[in-house]
C-alpha positions in Angstrom: 0.0 0.0 0.0 3.0 2.3 0.6 3.8 2.6 -3.1 0.4 3.9 -4.3 0.3 6.4 -1.4 3.8 7.7 -2.4 2.8 7.9 -6.0 -0.4 9.8 -5.2 1.6 12.2 -3.1 4.0 12.9 -5.9 1.2 13.3 -8.4 -0.4 15.9 -6.1 2.9 17.8 -5.7 3.4 17.8 -9.5 -0.2 19.1 -10.1 0.2 21.8 -7.5 3.5 22.9 -8.9 2.0 23.0 -12.4 -1.0 25.1 -11.2 1.4 27.5 -9.5 3.4 28.1 -12.7 0.2 28.4 -14.8 -1.2 31.0 -12.3 1.9 33.1 -12.8 1.3 33.3 -16.5 -0.1 36.5 -18.0 -3.4 36.5 -19.8 -3.4 38.2 -23.2 -6.6 39.9 -22.2 -4.8 41.7 -19.3 -2.1 43.2 -21.5 -4.1 44.3 -24.5 -5.1 48.0 -24.6 -8.7 48.9 -25.4 -9.8 45.2 -25.4 -13.5 46.1 -25.9 -13.0 47.9 -29.3 -15.2 46.4 -32.0 -13.5 44.1 -34.4 -15.1 46.1 -37.3 -12.8 48.0 -39.6 -13.9 51.3 -38.2 -15.4 52.2 -34.8 -16.4 55.5 -33.4 -16.8 56.7 -29.8 -19.8 58.9 -29.3 -18.5 60.6 -26.2 -14.9 61.6 -25.2 -13.5 63.6 -22.3 -13.3 67.4 -22.8 -9.9 68.9 -22.4 -9.9 71.8 -19.9 -6.9 74.1 -19.6 -4.9 73.7 -16.4 -5.2 76.6 -13.9 -2.1 78.5 -12.8 -1.2 78.0 -9.1 1.4 79.4 -6.7 5.0 78.1 -7.4 4.3 77.5 -11.1 6.8 79.0 -13.5 5.5 80.9 -16.4 7.2 81.7 -19.7 5.9 85.1 -20.6 6.9 86.9 -23.9 5.7 90.3 -25.0 6.5 91.6 -28.5 5.7 95.0 -29.9 6.6 97.0 -33.0 9.2 98.7 -30.8 11.8 95.9 -30.0 13.5 98.1 -27.4 10.4 98.4 -25.3 9.8 94.6 -25.7 13.3 93.9 -24.5 12.8 96.0 -21.4 9.6 94.1 -20.5 11.0 90.6 -21.1 14.3 91.1 -19.4 12.7 90.6 -15.9 12.4 86.8 -16.4 14.8 84.9 -14.2 16.5 81.5 -14.2 14.9 79.3 -11.6 16.5 76.1 -10.4 14.1 73.1 -10.4 14.5 69.4 -10.0 14.6 67.4 -13.2 14.9 63.8 -14.2 16.1 62.0 -17.3 16.0 58.2 -17.3 17.8 57.2 -14.1 19.5 60.6 -13.6 18.0 63.2 -11.3 19.4 66.6 -10.9 18.8 70.4 -11.0 18.2 72.5 -14.1 17.7 76.1 -14.8 14.2 77.1 -16.1 13.7 80.6 -17.4 10.5 82.3 -16.5 8.4 84.1 -13.9 7.7 82.3 -10.6 4.2 82.7 -9.3 4.5 83.8 -5.7 2.5 82.7 -2.7 0.0 85.6 -3.4 -0.5 84.2 -6.9 1.3 87.1 -8.7 4.1 87.6 -11.1 6.0 90.8 -11.6 6.6 92.1 -15.0 8.9 95.1 -15.8 6.9 98.3 -16.8 3.7 96.5 -16.1 4.1 95.6 -12.4 2.4 92.8 -10.5 -0.2 90.7 -12.2 -2.5 88.3 -10.4 -2.5 85.1 -12.4 -3.3 82.4 -9.9 -6.6 80.8 -10.7 -6.4 81.7 -14.4 -5.6 79.5 -17.4 -2.7 80.6 -19.5 -5.1 81.9 -22.1 -6.8 84.1 -19.5 -3.5 85.2 -18.2 -2.4 86.1 -21.7 -5.4 88.4 -22.2 -5.0 90.0 -18.8 -1.3 90.8 -19.4 -2.0 92.0 -22.9 -4.6 94.4 -21.5 -2.2 95.8 -18.9 0.6 96.0 -21.4 -1.5 98.0 -23.9 -1.4 101.0 -21.5 2.3 101.5 -22.3 3.0 99.5 -25.4 1.4 99.6 -28.8 -0.4 96.5 -30.0 1.5 94.1 -27.8 1.6 90.4 -28.8 1.6 88.2 -25.6 2.4 84.5 -25.2 2.1 82.7 -21.9 2.8 79.1 -21.2 4.0 76.8 -18.4 7.8 76.6 -18.2 7.7 73.7 -15.8 4.6 71.6 -16.8 5.6 68.2 -15.4 4.1 64.8 -14.7 5.6 62.0 -12.6 5.4 58.4 -13.7 6.1 55.6 -11.2 5.8 51.9 -10.9 5.8 49.3 -13.7 6.8 51.3 -16.7 10.1 51.0 -18.6 11.3 54.5 -17.8 9.8 55.8 -14.6 10.8 59.5 -14.0 9.5 63.1 -13.9 8.7 64.3 -17.4 8.7 68.0 -18.3 6.2 68.5 -21.1 6.3 71.2 -23.9 2.5 71.7 -23.9 -0.5 71.6 -21.6 -2.7 69.1 -23.6 -1.3 65.7 -22.7 -3.1 62.5 -22.2 -2.4 59.4 -20.2 -1.4 57.6 -23.4 1.0 60.3 -24.3 2.8 60.1 -21.0 2.9 56.3 -20.9 4.5 56.4 -24.4 7.2 58.8 -23.1 7.7 56.3 -20.3 8.4 53.5 -22.8 5.0 51.8 -22.1 4.1 49.5 -19.2 6.2 46.5 -18.5 4.6 43.1 -19.0 4.1 43.1 -15.2 2.1 46.4 -15.0 -1.6 46.4 -14.3 -3.4 48.0 -17.2 -6.8 47.8 -15.6 -6.1 50.0 -12.6 -3.8 52.9 -13.3 -3.8 55.4 -10.5 -3.7 59.2 -11.0 -2.8 61.3 -8.0 -3.8 65.0 -8.4 -3.6 68.1 -6.3 -6.9 69.9 -6.2 -7.2 73.0 -3.9 -4.6 71.7 -1.6 -6.0 68.2 -1.3 -5.0 64.9 -2.9 -7.5 63.4 -5.4 -7.2 59.9 -6.6 -8.5 58.6 -9.8 -8.4 55.2 -11.6 -8.1 54.3 -15.3 -8.6 51.0 -17.1 -6.5 50.9 -20.3 -8.3 47.7 -21.3 -11.5 49.7 -21.8 -12.4 52.5 -24.1 -14.1 54.3 -21.2 -10.7 55.9 -20.5 -11.5 58.4 -23.2 -14.5 59.6 -21.2 -12.6 59.9 -17.9 -11.7 63.3 -16.4 -8.3 61.8 -15.8 -7.6 61.0 -19.4 -6.0 64.4 -19.9 -3.3 65.0 -17.3 -2.7 68.2 -15.4 0.3 70.0 -13.9 2.1 67.9 -11.2 -0.1 64.8 -11.7 1.5 61.5 -10.6 0.8 58.4 -12.6 1.3 55.1 -10.7 1.3 51.7 -12.4 1.0 49.0 -9.8 2.3 45.4 -10.4 0.1 42.6 -11.3 0.0 39.1 -9.7 2.5 37.8 -12.2 5.0 40.3 -10.8 4.3 39.2 -7.3 4.9 35.6 -8.1 7.6 36.0 -10.7 10.8 34.0 -10.3 14.3 35.0 -11.2 16.0 33.1 -14.0 17.9 30.8 -11.8 14.8 29.9 -9.8 12.8 29.3 -13.0 15.5 26.9 -14.2 15.6 25.1 -10.8 11.8 24.8 -10.8 11.9 23.3 -14.3 14.5 20.8 -13.3 12.5 19.8 -10.2 9.3 19.3 -12.2 11.2 17.3 -14.8 12.7 15.1 -12.0 9.3 14.6 -10.3 7.8 13.7 -13.7 10.5 11.1 -14.2 10.0 9.6 -10.7 6.2 9.4 -11.2 6.8 7.6 -14.5 9.1 5.1 -12.9 6.8 4.5 -10.0 3.9 4.0 -12.4 5.7 1.4 -14.4 6.9 -0.4 -11.2 3.3 -0.6 -9.9 
């Protein structure tokens, strides 16, 4: 009776080991973006998220340029911009870089030469542009004003190929844009539960996105805002992943157990 008992025990061990290895495999459904898109040649979404311009806040850095038909006057106005040291990241390197612009102070103001202090906090860059143009028109003829964020940045953390802080050249950026910059998710990143951490009126707001579903295009978190943090958490396969040497050892053990079971079966 001892032999069948031993054989059954070995068979159970082999089955459990096989189940464990299978459970660590990654389903194709979990790694495919927009899984629910129709297989038809052309599909259309009836509703998508509306992009809203980000609002200027204290400690933002604005690049402001005022041009007029008198280049001398324009030079006087624009010379007040200063170089501000900010933290920057590139790949695995983190350091400080100089950003040229106007720092929004704690009162929400920037100070422009000839124009003076301008309250810009709470405004979009388009609104700030019109306000500065209006004030500049008192001393300058037909001023042409541009205003943009000089330090519009988004942090990407977790299971992506290049986690870092990304400084972006424009304000309209989506979650797909940023994940592309980050080199896409690793095979171990959860695509169905991307976390967005956002500062809203001094409080932290948390949102979730499912990249497997087209509903992301309707989400208020599809378009990212200044200082958003994108976190990609690991999936179960990451939790149970084995390093190369352990995988090799596991394969050898399973092979040995299979051989033993075959021998015992033939001896029975």
